[in-house]
N, C-alpha and C positions, 0 to 999 in steps of 0.2 A: 814528316809527321802528318798522321791522317788525320784531318776534320773533317767532323760534319758538322753542318750549318742550318737550320731549320726555324720557320717560326712563325708568326702571322701576327698582325697588329687590326685595329677596328676597319682598318683600310675602307676608312672614309663608308663604312656600308649604309650609315647614319645619315651623310649626308645626301649617296646615292636614294635611296629610299626617301628622303624630306623633298627631291625631287618631283616623286610618284605619287605621294602622301596628297599635298596638294590639289593634285588633280581630281582630288577622287567626288563623282559626281554630287553625293553627300553634302559638298561642303555649299552648294549653290542651287544645290535639288529646292525647287520650289512648287507649291500644292498643284500645280495645272501639270506636273510633268505626269506621265505614265510610268506605269507602277515598274510595268513590267521593263521598258526598256531601262529604268532608272536600274532595274537586280540585271540586267544583261549587263549594264555597263559596268556596273561595281563587281563582279565578276570577273570581267575583261582585264578590268584593274586589279583583281587576285589575283590570275593568271600571267596577266605580265611580270608582274612581280617577282611569283617566285620563279618565273624564267629567268629575271635579271640578276636576282639574288644566286643562280644556279640553284635553289633549293629541288627542282627537280634530279639535277643532274648529282648534285652532291651532298646528298643531310647532314645536317652540323657535325651529329657525334660521328658519323661511318667517318667523316674528314677529318674533325678536331679530337677526336680522341681516339679511335679504334686505330684508325689511320699514323697517328702519332705514336702510339704506344708500336703497332708493329713496324713502323721506322728506326725506336729506339733500341727493340728488342734485337733488330737486325743490325743496326750499329754496333751493338757490343757483340756478334755473332763473329763482325769482321774485324772484330779490332780495333776500332777505331777510337785514336786517342785520346782525344778531345771531343765533344759534343758541345755547339752554341745552341740555345734554344730563346728566341726570341716569344716576349711574354707581353700581357698589358699589364698597365702598371695598374696599383688598386684592384688587381683581380679578386686575389682573397679578401675584398669588404664586400663583395656584391657576388655571392651565391644564386640571386633571384635573375641572374644572368646569366641565363645557359655556355653563352660562350666563353663568359670569364671564368666561370666555374671550373668548366672544361680546362681550360688553360691554368688554371691554376690545381688541379687533379695529375695534369700532364710535368708539372712541376714536381710535384710529390713522388711521380712515379718516376722521374726522372734521377731524384735524388736516392731512389730505394737502389736504381738497378744497378750501381755501383760502378757506372762511367765516370770515367773523369770529364766535368764538364763546367761550363759557364753559363749562367741564365742571364740575361741579360731586358729585364723590361721596359716597354716605349711608352712614351706620350702621344705621340704624334707627328706626323710628316710633313714639312713645306712642301714639298714637292706637291701635296695631294691638294692643295688651295690655290693651283695654277687652275685646275680644271674646275674648283668650284667657284672662283669669285674672279678671278683677272681676266681667264678668258671671255665669260660671259659680261664685265663687265665692258674690256674693252669692243665688244659686239652688240653693243646695247641690248644684251639678254637680261631673262631677268635672273636674278641674281635668290636662290633660296637660303633662309637658312631657317633658326629658333628662336624663341621667346624666352630660350634657358638662359641662366647666368653660368653655366659651366665654362669654364677654363681650361684651355687645353697649351702647355707650353712645348710647339714643336719645336721640332730637330730636322736639319739637313740630313738626308740620308747622307752623304758622302763622310760627315763630324760620325756618324754612327758607324759608319761604315771605317775609318779612321780611326775610332774608339777601340772598333770590335777587333781588329788586328793588334791594337796594343796589348789588350785584356790577355790575345790568345798565345804573347809571346811572357806573360808576365805570372808565374808560375805559384808564385802567390794571391790568384787570385783564383783559382783555379777550386772550380766547388761551390763559390759565390753568387750570391745573388747583387747584383748591378740594377740598379735604375738611371736612362739616360733622358734626359729632361733640356727643354732650352733653355736657352737665359730667361727668360718673362714667358707670364701664362696669360694666354688669351680669350677676350669672347667673341665670339662669331659676328657682332658688331662693330665690335675695335678692328678685325682684320677687315671687314668690308669696308669701313672708313679709312685705314692706311690703304687696302688699294683703291679707295675713290681719289684721296690724295695722289697716289702717284701715275696715275692713269691719267689725270687732271679732268675727271670726267665724274657726273652724279652716276649711281649703280640704282638699276630698275631693282627694289628689295621686295621680296614675297615675304613673310614672314610665318611659319606656321607653327599655331600655336602647339608644348609640347602637350598640352590636352588632347588635339587629334593625334597625336600618334600613340597617345595611351589608349585609346577608343578605339585604335586598330586595331591595337594589338588584341584587347579582348573580343574585338569582330573575331579575327580570325582564328582564335582560340577555339572555335565553335565545330571547325571543318578539321578533320585528320589530315588532311593533304595541304589545310596553312598551316598547321602547327609548325613549320618550322620556321614562317614568316614571321610568326608569335613570338617564338623566341630570340630570332633577330632583335623584333621590334621592343623587347626586354628593356634595351638600353633608355629607353625614356625614362624607366624608372631611374638610372643615372644619372640624366639631365636633370630630375626635378630634386634629386638632393643636393645639387650644389658644390660635386665636384668638384674639385680642381687636381688636374692631370700633369703634377708635374711637385718636385722634389729639391731639396736645395741641393747642389751639386760637387759644392768643397772638396769633399774629402774624396767623391768619386774624384776628380781632375788629379788632386794629389799624391790617388792608391795609383793610377792610370800614369801618372806625372806628366799634366798637359793645362795649361794652361786657360780661363774662362777666354780670353781675348784672343784666343785662337777659334773659338767655335762664333760660327754665324750666326749672326741674328735676324730676326725677321722680318727687320726694317731694312736691313741691304741685303736678304736676300731677294726681297721684294722690289728693292728698287735697282738691284740688277737686272732681274728679270725686265721690267717695264722700261726701262735703258733700253733695253738691247732692244725687245721686239717695237716699240715705239720708232728707235732710226729703222730696221728697216721695213714698217711698215710706209718710212717717210721717205727711205728708198724707194720700195712700188711704187709711192704714187709720184713720184719725179720719172721713173722710169714708162711711166704710163701715161703721163702726158707729153713725153717725149716722142713717142711712140704711136699716138694722136697726131703728135704735128709733122708728121712724116707721112702720115694716110689723106 
């Protein structure tokens, strides 16, 4: 069977953005600061942000709409038997967010294309939490978060892959829209608290108000060359709407023939990570002491 799989998630764009927004000189600007120097730093921040988010190299519309449309058309011409598209949960409810609107339009285009397909909406990846929270806590570095009440049901990518393969083999799921979500939805603060407990140390948390993200979006909309940054910052509107990125999974489990106990929880995933990494750090520390002894 010829199968094509494609898709993209938030991919922690907002979390990545948060780490840079907090450094905006505007937050710590004082009257005595030279205005010219401030403007230079601000423009430098915007330029850095556009590069880090890939705006200059890959505009949102070009990659996430025109690219997907071309690929779907190519898949149809190649005779691909089944096309799997990964989308974003609740993308149909937030047309004000360009990326989510594009995902929803892509879903509709795929349905109208005549291709045999499966659309899978995702909420969040557990793997993304390692670099965002676990590693900074272990390295005594700042952990960036927001004050938003948004809750996300993170899921292990291995479970997503396993459920996707099951869906591919099930002919009853052809043309259906599925949503994969983890067993529980978490806020940013709850994730940080869990990481602190498992790591055995406190996190240096820097909270970025959602209002700062919204202000930055309004500012970047004034410049044509930062319009794509403003589009990505539109996620701040989602954060302020108290959205829960999760869905009941019982029906999906029954459809795929799997049980909830087989899905990894965030507690188990992070516990395994911290257990393994702390053991390795302990071994490295012991080896270091042994080397010092012989020296």
